[in-house]
C-alpha positions, 0 to 999 in steps of 0.5 A: 442640492448641497451634498454633505459627506458624513464619513470616510472609511479609507483611513480606517478601511483603505478606501481613500476617502476623507472625513467631514464633520456632520450634524446629527439628524433623523433619517427619513430614508435610506438609499444604496447606490452602486449595487450590481450583483448584491441585492438591495435587501441583502445590503440593507441587512448590514446597515444598522440604521432604520428610517426614524433613527437619529444618526451621528458620526459614531453610528455612521462609522458602524455602518461602514464597518458592518458593510466592509465586514460583509466582504462584498465591497471595495469602497464605501462612502456615506452621504447625506441628501437632505434627511436621507442617508445615501450609501454609495458602494463599489462592489468587489469584482468577480474573479472570472478566471485564474491563470498560472504560468511558470510553476513546476515545483508547485502543481496547479491543483496544489496552488488552486486549492491553496488559493481557494482556501484563501478565498480566491476562486473562480466565481468568488469576489476579489479582495485585492489585499489578499493577493499581495499577501498570498504572493509573498507567502508563496515566495516564502515557501520557495525560499524555505526549499532553497529557491531564493531567486524565486519570484511571484508576480500577480496581475489583475486584469479588469474585464467588463461587467466588474469582472477580473482575471488573475494571472500568477507568473512564477519565476521559480529559478534553481534551488541553492545547493548545500556546499558544506555542513560543518559541525562544531563541538562534537567529540562523542559522535563523529561528523559522519555519524551526525550527518547520517542523521540528516536528510540534508547533505553536502555530498552525494555518493556515486550511486545516488542518481536521484539524490540532491543537495538542495536546502530546505528549511523544514528539512533542517528542522527535522534534521536538528530533531534527529540529531537531538534524538541521537544524543538523548537516546544515548544518555546525553540529557544535557545536550544542547544545539547552541546555534545554527548558522545558515549562510548563503553566497551573494549569488544565492546559489550556495549555502553553508550550514554550521551547527554548534553543539554542546554534547554534555555527559551521559546520565543513568536512570536510577529510579522511577516513581509512578504518580497519579490515580492508577485505578488499582493498576499500580503493580502492573504500571510499576513493572513498566517503570522497572524496565528502564531502571539501572539503564542508560537514559534513553529518550526513545525508551521513555517515549515508548514506555509512555505509549505502552502505558497509554495503550494499557489504559486505552484497552480498558476504556480510558480514552484520554490517558495523559502520561508525562515523564519528568526527570530529576537530574543529579549533575554531581553523580550524573544520574536521573530519577524519573517521575512518571505522572499518569492521569487516566482520565474518565473511563468511557464507553461506546454509545454508537458505531457508525460507518460513512462512505459505504455507498455500495456495501451494506452496513451489516457487512462492515458491522460484522467485522467489528470487535468493539461492541456498542454499550461496552467500555472503549478499547483502543485495541478492539477499535483498531482490530475493526479497522484492520479487518475492514482493510483485509476485506478488499472492498475498500481503498482506504479505511479511517476511524475516528473516536468522537466524544458525545456532547454533554456526556463526559463518559461516552464516545461515538466511533465512526469508520470512514471508508473509501470504496474501490471496485471489488468485482468486474463485469467485463470482456478482456484481451491481454498478452503475456510473453508466456501465455500469449494472446488471451481473451476472457469474459468474466462476471465476478463480484467479491461483494455481490450487491453489497452483501459481502458474498462472492459470485463469479462467472468466468470464461478464460482462453489463451494459447494453452487453456480454456476454462469456464467456472461458476462459483459462489461463497457466502462468507457469513453463512452463519452469524459466527463467521462460518463460510459456505462455498461451491464451484463448478468448472470445465476446462481444456488444457494443452500442456505442451503449449504451457512448457510442460510435457505434452498431453491434452486434458479435458476435465470437469468438476464440482466442489463444496467447502465450509470455513470455520474461524478459529480466532482473529487470525486463524481459519480452517476450511474443509471441502468435498469434491468430484472431478472427471479427467480425460487424458489424451496425446501423451508423449512416449517418455519413460515417466509417462509410459510408466504411469500409463501402463499402470492404468491400461493394457493398450500399447499406444499412448494415443489411447485416452485415459479417463479418471473419476475421483472423489476427494476431500480437502482441508486447509489452515490459514493464519493471516496477520497482514496489515492489508490485502493488497501490497501489504507492508507488515505481518505474516501469511501462513497457508497449508492445504491438503487434498486427498482422494477417496480410496474408491476413486480411480486415482488414490493420491494426496497432495499437500502445499504450504505457503509463507510470507513475512513482511518486515517494515524497515522504517516507521513509514513502511516505505522500505520493507523486507519480504521473505517468502517460502513455499513447499509441496509434496504429493504421492500415491497411497495404497495398492491394487494388487502389485500396483502401487498408486502414484501421484498423477503427473498433471498434479506435479509441481513445477518451477520457473516464472514469476511465482517461483523462480524469476529469470527462468521460463515459466514451468520449465525448471524441473524434471524433464521427460526421458525417452530411453532407446535401445542400441542395435547392431547389424545381425545376419540376414534372415531367411529371405536375405533381408538385413536384421538388427540385434538389440544390445543389452539394457546397459547399452541403451541411450536416453534422449532428454526433452529440451524445452518441456518439463514433466515436473516433480512430486516435491518442491521447495521455493524461497525468496528474499525481497527488498521493497523500496519506493518506486523512483519518480512515483509520488507517495500517493502511487505507493498503493498502486506501484511496488518496486523490489529487488529479489533473490529467488531459489527453487528446486523441484524433484521426483522422489519416485525417480530412480537415477541409477537406471539412467546415470550410466547411459549415454545421453543423445544430444546436448540437453543437460541431464541431472539427478531428478530424485534429489533436491540438491539440484537447485537453481537461483536468480536475482533481479528487479521487479515492478508491479503496477495496478494500472487502469488497464489491469495488473502489469508485472515486469521482472528483470532476472539474472541467474545465479545458478542455472542447470540449463542456459536454454531455459533462462529468461532475463525479462518477463512481463504480463499485461491485460486490458478490460473494456 
């Protein structure tokens, strides 16, 4: 049978066939040959011909076009066998595997994602034309980052059963370095000032260990925008970048960049005119415009003004406000009249607020943090407040919010909060080691978001070399609908102070406490509580401060006797938190003030107050560089009398200094008042009646004192301050910034005892070489500087500090390197 070819698609479609003329005929049957994975029924759906149809050249071309559009076939030939239409196809091969070799700058995940977006992935059919274009695109990317010698070779290896393996071989080479950046035409700003606006550089300072002179095209585009902003923000409205020349040496290793600029002259803003439908807010908006009148033209100020106007309308439900500033330039007197055109758009209200990603947390827990109400006018401020409040919960790793117009409703929007949950509690056993706490074991069941309810439940057992602790706790953060919280706790503990670098005593205690918290507004909260504690003290060292306290409560002559105290107490606390997130914040403040007062009927009558403050100041718009100021102050004392006896603060409630919380570079809890042991001085006296030698004690002015070497007794007053500069962690990518934090710090700390009488000791001889200073004054401060690294690792929280004393009262207490590490399993 004679076969007559009807069509060829290669001229049109790249298949390599030729077109042969054919007569029009009526199709009796349609056959498809060459199918392997594609079902016959699926192939026929792409053929716009049925039995009984009359076909011609044009219709056959349509058949080929439709089949190619299915992306299943590499080659298509249409033939006629009698009155049968025969379609012969060659299916595209299936990608069996993709192999990447030689890529270092581009990670495998990045490349595979990019390939997938272009239809190249394991299990997909292969379009050979795509691989060639993709290889060129990757090479162009390398060229844009200065790697002009980079090459990407693609090999397609045929495998049985119409499968292929794709191999990408990368030769990245070295990036070309910037040899010199030249600036021509500048007179207002020096070359150095202009280069400071650029990330690209031709010189690396001696301290720039991690800096590079590599050329990147995208970076140059950003640098040019920064230079333009430098001039526009200083009034040079006619500034122009005449040309940018990038020249590369023949060996493709060195680059010369030349910037030709036309600075122009400075302009002043003489008048602002507000145009548009201002919805009865003209007076307020005109006040915005007056802020820049009579001043030097500044593009940054104008942009900030536009954003302020958008926020102003956004808080009143105008979600799509458009603001555009048009300058009317007078080149004769170098002035500008600015027309600010405002289109508030339609006022919209919120139809629905929904949440996505909260698989463990109930919707009601998120919804009660919302300040934007469904059915009310949209407020950008309230929507953002809801996002911040969700971030502060600590249940979510990431929170995003999206405002979506309702289809067919110009005045309605839906708000969707998308959250990514993170573990907010643990059920674990653990082992850890710290250079201070030593080996520690713990078992804990703690859940900040118990069963997705937002309530806190905890059962914790901790043990280390100086403490054993058992605690049960519960807190309902929304005991009432308006945010009143109710919490309670029960704890039992044993504490060996000597092993915690404190003056030796053993303490056993148990306690029970309840508290209520009341929200004042978005940022302020008040807490009030009642509690009871029973404390037993044993094995006290006979130091003067301990004996003085001991003798007030017992008539026993030996400090080995136990002391037992039962106290009822009340607590009050105020907090004001504006931090942008709970973990590793980068902006905002935190203020906390707490007071504890025992009841007059308790065995101990005292009060203890503490204030903590943190302030984060972002130093760049991306919050990569942040300043941190911390301050902490505390004071406590007794109140009231029992006859001639005046109550004082019990020594186990004292404040201490040193360590990660107060003074890095010094051992924890050891920088502060120490125990003093006063000893009488004796001389040999006459023999007694039996002829035995005797000793005679000299007067108190001849006493000596011995100072505890490594144990601190603490004080009833404390001040700590710290300044930190937080910067990106070297070698850590942007994704790691939420789990790794590096900072340089300066710490200052002082602890003192307002009840200490220095005059009783200052003239006495000190036994030994342990330093002694006036414990009654805050002037004897200590300070340090250094570097700190915090890492929220899969093993737990790791903290490393390198501290170097600036002022030290005792070199024996310095600790240049400290760390803490824990593991749960």
